N, C-alpha and C positions, 0 to 999 in steps of 0.2 A: 414418480418417487421422491421424497423429501429427504434433503440432505442438510446436514447439520454441517456449521462450520466452528472451526478450534484455534485458538492461538496457543502455539508451542514453541518454548523455548529450547533449544535444541543444545546437544552438548558441546557444539563450538561456539555458542553464545548467540547465533541467529535466532531471531522470533520469526516463525513462519505461521501464516493462515492457510489451514488446509481443510478439506473434509475429512471429518471425523470418521470414515470408512479408511482412512488412512492411504490415501492414494500418495503413490511416491513423487508426484510433482505438485509441491506448494501453487497455491494460488498466488500469494505474494510472500517475499522473503525481506527482513528488515535486518539491516547488519549495523550495528554502532561500532564507531571507532573505539581502539582504547581510551583515547582521550575523553571522547562522550561518557564510554563508561565511567571513569573517574569522577566526572560532574554530576551525573544521575545516580550514584550510590545505589547500584541494586535495582534499580527501579524500570529496567527495561521492559517488562512484560506490561507494566501498568501504561507507559509511554507509548509501546508499541499499539495497545488496544485503543489508547485515545488518537493514534494516528490513521488507524483502519475505520474507527468510527467516524472520523473526520472524511477520509476517503468515500465511503459509504454516503455520508449526508451530499458531498458533492457532487457524486454520482447521480443522487435523486433528484436535484436542483438542476442539474444539466440535462437529464431524461425530461423533467418537466418543461423544459425551455426547447422547443422543438427545434433541431437543426444546428443545436449550440455547436458541436464540435465541428460539423462540415464548414459552416460560415466563418468559425475563428482560424479553421486550418485552410482554408480554400486561397489566401494568398500568401501562404508560404511556401518557400521551395523545399527540395528534399532534405537539404543539410539542416535547416531548421526545424524540420518536423524531427530530426532524429535527437535532437537534443534542447530542452526548453528550458530556462531558468526563469522561477517565478520568485519575486521577492516581495 
């Protein structure tokens, strides 16, 4: 079954990536702080689209590189796996 994905800005301001069939559980939720909203002047949906696109590209690259996630995470303990910061 072919499933389409859509980006939707909810009434509370969150942007979600969800299946077009209206599944109640979004695949991704992006929440911008009020401070960020002030700086991006109503461009939340466009920025969320770029973020999702970049994520899809990163997954694509990682999938092409066999064992990418397994090797990178093999040396990390449980606390490091729960929260990662990338600069």
